[in-house]
N, C-alpha and C positions, 0 to 999 in steps of 0.2 A: 877386382870385379866390382866391389862396392863403390870404389872411387869412380869407376866408369858409369855405374848406374846413377850415382849422385850427379855426375857431370851431365849426363843425359837429361835427368829430371830438372836440373837448374837451367838447361838450355845452352850451356857452354860447349857441349859436344853433341853432334847429331849422329844418328846411326848411319852406318855405311850401307846404304841400300843396294849398291852394286855388289858388295860382298855377299849380302843376303840372297840376292838373285843368283849369284854364282853358286852358293851353297845348295840351293834347291836344284839348279841345273845339274850339278855334280851328283847329288843324291839320286836323281832320276836316271842319269846316265849310268851310274854304278849298278843300279838294279836292273836296267835293261841289258847291260853287258852280262851280268850274272845269269839272266834268263837265257841269253845267247850261248853262254858257256856250259849251261847245265847238262846238256846231253853229251858233253865231251868233245864237241866239234863246233867251234866258233868260226863259221865260214863267212865268205864274202856276202852272201845274201842276207845273213843276219846282221852283219856290220852295216850294210847299205840300208837295211830297214831301220836300224837304230839311228843312223845319221839322219835319215829322212824324218823320222818321228821327232827327234830333238830339234832339228831345224824348224819344223812346223810349230812345235809346242812353244819354243822360246824365241822364235824369229831370229835365228842365228845365221851368220854367213858361213859358207862352206869351210873356210879355214878355221873359224871358231869352233865349228862342230867337230872337225877332225882333231883339233887340239883337246877338246873336252873328252872325246871318246878315248884318245890315247892316254890321257891323264887318268881317267876313271878306270881304264883297263889295267893300268899298272897298279892302281890302288886295290882293285878287286883281286888281282892275282896274289896279293900279300895279305889278304884279310878274309876271314870266314864269317864276319859279323855283319848283319844287316841292320842292327839297331840304330847306328848313327844315321843311316840313310832313311830308314822308315820314320825315325823321330823327326827329322827335318821335314819330311813330307806331311806328317801329321800336324806339325806346328804351323805349316805355311799354307796348306790347301784345305779347301772346303770339302765336305763329303763328296760333292760332285767332281771336284778336282782329283780327289784320291781315286774315285772310280775310273776317271780318265787315265790315270797312271796304270791301273789294272788292265784296262783295254790296250794300252800301249804294250804292256808285258805280254798279253795274249798275242798281239801281232808279231812280236819277236819270236815267241814260242812256236807259232805256226809258220814262220817265214820260210822254213825249210820243207814245208809240206806235211809234216807230221808233228804230233804232240808226244814228246817223250815223257814217261812217267815221272822222271825227276823234274821236268819243267812244270808238270801239273802240280807236283808237291810244292815246288817253289811258289807258284801262283797262289796256292791255298795258304801257305805260310805268310807271304807278304800281305795278302788281303787281310788276314787276321791281324797282323802287326800294324796295318794302317787303318784298321777299323772299317773295312768294306765288307758289308754283310754278304752271305752266300748268294742271296738273290741278286744283288747288284754285281757280284763277281760273275754270275752266270749271264746276266744281261750284257756285261762288258765283253764276255767271250762271244756271245751271239753277234754283237756289233762288229767285233774284230773279224769274225768269220765272214760276215756279210760283206765287209770291206775287202776281203780277199777273194770274194766271189765263190765261196763254198758254203754249204750248209752243214755238212757232216764235220764233226770234230773228232775224227778218229784218232786214237792214240796208238802208238806202237808198243810192243812189249808183251 
């Protein structure tokens, strides 16, 4: 690690910007998939919403989006930790960018028409982990609902 840092600082090695972009894309995809799975039913509407959001956010081709979602889905199935994903988002995105991720999570949570209590809990937890204040989380929710053409944010349960 120290050798790599010294090589970077001396200019003999450049950072792999493509890998860094891939890490952020993967982190966001993993959290979106977790939001989709939170209510116990990861359906086609949620998958389509995730693919659409990732394609728009990262300007990815359809094949790249599908591969990203499949890879992230396999990883999420075998992990219960959000920290690696939230750490990547915190390190790489501005406060506004992190609020945008919360808005994306709201869109996935509401893509099936209702907000499950577990989805709401996940959104609260992730917002805290990526340092998005409650007010900004609420504004992101409002923007997501407006984008879906609904004003009520009813939850089931």
